[in-house]
C-alpha positions as CSV (number, residue, x, y, z in Angstrom):
1,X,0.1,0.1,0.0
2,X,1.5,3.4,-1.0
3,X,1.9,6.2,1.5
4,X,1.5,9.8,0.7
5,X,3.9,11.9,2.9
6,X,2.0,15.5,3.3
7,X,1.7,18.4,5.7
8,X,3.9,16.0,8.2
9,X,1.5,13.2,7.9
10,X,1.5,9.7,6.3
11,X,-1.8,8.6,4.7
12,X,-2.2,5.2,3.3
13,X,-4.0,4.5,0.1
14,X,-4.3,2.2,-2.8
15,X,-2.2,1.9,-5.8
16,X,-3.9,3.9,-8.6
17,X,-5.8,6.5,-5.9
18,X,-6.4,9.6,-7.4
19,X,-4.0,12.3,-5.3
20,X,-6.9,14.8,-4.4
21,X,-9.2,12.2,-3.1
22,X,-6.6,10.7,-0.9
23,X,-5.8,14.1,0.7
24,X,-9.6,15.2,0.8
25,X,-10.4,11.7,2.5
26,X,-7.8,12.4,5.1
27,X,-9.0,16.0,5.9
28,X,-6.0,17.5,4.0
29,X,-7.3,19.2,1.0
30,X,-5.0,20.3,-1.8
31,X,-6.2,23.8,-1.9
32,X,-5.3,26.9,-0.2
33,X,-8.1,29.5,1.4
34,X,-11.3,30.0,-0.5
35,X,-10.2,27.6,-3.3
36,X,-11.0,24.6,-1.0
37,X,-14.8,25.9,-2.3
38,X,-14.1,27.8,-5.5
39,X,-12.6,24.7,-7.5
40,X,-13.7,22.3,-10.4
41,X,-14.0,19.7,-8.0
42,X,-11.6,17.3,-9.7
43,X,-12.1,17.9,-13.7
44,X,-8.7,19.3,-14.1
45,X,-9.9,22.7,-15.4
46,X,-9.3,25.1,-12.5
47,X,-5.8,24.4,-11.4
48,X,-6.3,25.0,-7.4
49,X,-5.0,21.4,-6.6
50,X,-1.5,22.1,-7.8
51,X,1.2,20.5,-5.8
52,X,4.9,19.4,-6.0
53,X,5.2,15.6,-6.0
54,X,7.9,13.3,-5.6
55,X,7.9,9.8,-6.1
56,X,5.9,7.3,-8.4
57,X,2.8,8.6,-10.2
58,X,1.6,8.5,-13.4
59,X,2.4,11.0,-16.2
60,X,0.8,14.4,-16.8
61,X,-2.9,14.1,-18.6
62,X,-3.5,16.3,-21.9
63,X,-6.0,18.2,-19.9
64,X,-3.5,18.3,-17.1
65,X,-1.1,20.0,-19.1
66,X,-3.3,22.3,-20.8
67,X,-4.1,23.9,-17.6
68,X,-0.6,24.1,-16.3
69,X,0.4,26.1,-19.4
70,X,-2.3,28.9,-18.8
71,X,-1.5,31.6,-16.3
72,X,-0.9,32.1,-13.2
73,X,1.0,28.6,-13.8
74,X,4.3,27.9,-15.5
75,X,4.7,24.5,-17.3
76,X,8.2,24.3,-16.0
77,X,7.4,24.8,-12.7
78,X,7.5,20.8,-11.8
79,X,3.6,21.0,-10.5
80,X,1.2,18.7,-11.0
81,X,-2.7,18.8,-10.4
82,X,-3.6,16.7,-7.6
83,X,-7.0,15.8,-9.4
84,X,-5.4,14.1,-12.5
85,X,-2.4,12.5,-10.4
86,X,-2.6,9.0,-9.8
87,X,-0.4,7.3,-6.9
88,X,1.6,4.4,-7.7
89,X,4.0,4.2,-4.9
90,X,5.3,6.1,-2.0
91,X,5.3,10.0,-2.7
92,X,5.8,13.1,-0.6
93,X,3.7,16.0,-1.8
94,X,4.2,19.8,-1.1
95,X,1.8,22.7,-1.1
96,X,3.0,26.0,-2.1
97,X,1.1,29.5,-1.1
98,X,-1.3,31.2,-3.3
99,X,-5.0,30.8,-4.5
100,X,-3.5,28.3,-7.0
101,X,-0.4,27.1,-4.9
102,X,1.5,28.2,-7.9
103,X,4.4,30.5,-5.7
104,X,6.9,27.9,-5.8
105,X,9.9,30.4,-5.1
106,X,8.2,30.5,-1.3
107,X,8.5,28.0,1.0
108,X,5.9,24.9,0.9
109,X,3.1,25.4,3.5
110,X,3.2,22.9,6.5
């Protein structure tokens, strides 16, 4: 069973689980501030669940790639959309400041 490391917690999940669902199920939504309510609910269109992921996950979907090319995101930032990312093994996840979690030059949110 893979383990998701996020904000000091270790959250076990099934292999192939959607990262957004894993985090929300553990009471750790991948959103900042009001984006917890103002988001696309996992459709990959808003970009508010952007996180940095280290470890085995699926490749970016076409939908995810398109969204991360739009401002305020930078396609080269290395961020992923939690709603489009499937967990394949133990991973480490960081959420950055900003409505979209796109301020990668700042320290991650603990």
